[in-house]
C-alpha positions, 0 to 999 in steps of 0.5 A: 891749167887751173889757177888752183893747181898746187905746185908739187915741188914746193911741198918738200915734206910728208907732214906738209903734204898731209896738211895740204891733202887735209886742207883740200878735203876741208876747203875745196872738195872740187879738187878731189877726184875719185878714180874709177877703181876707188869708186867701184870699191866704194860702191861694192862696200857701201862706202859714201863719199862723205865717209871718205872725206871724213877719213881724210879730214880727221883720220890718222895719216900714215905712210906719206911718201913721194911717188916715183918719177913715173908716178909723181905726187905725194901719197898717204893713207888715212885711217879712221873709224866712221859709221862704225867701220874702220876705213882706210883711204889712200889719197894722192896729191898730184897736179893734173891738167884740166879735163883729166 
């Protein structure tokens, strides 16, 4: 596993999870993975990765919550107007094994 993986149990509050997601978007975008479904929707809607990152970095976070035992990790929706469009992005803070 990568040294840069986040120990999720150490993040105990929604506010800290939001801050960590935004920190990653600001400092190390190599840790951000766009799922196939999201990439497909972005392409359909003409949304660029840089717009998504702007929404995560500067958007209004809502509904931050811990997932279920099957879907472990913090999940949050960020909303912001970017390039004249109101855009909502769901980001999940999850630990992944290398190669996933």
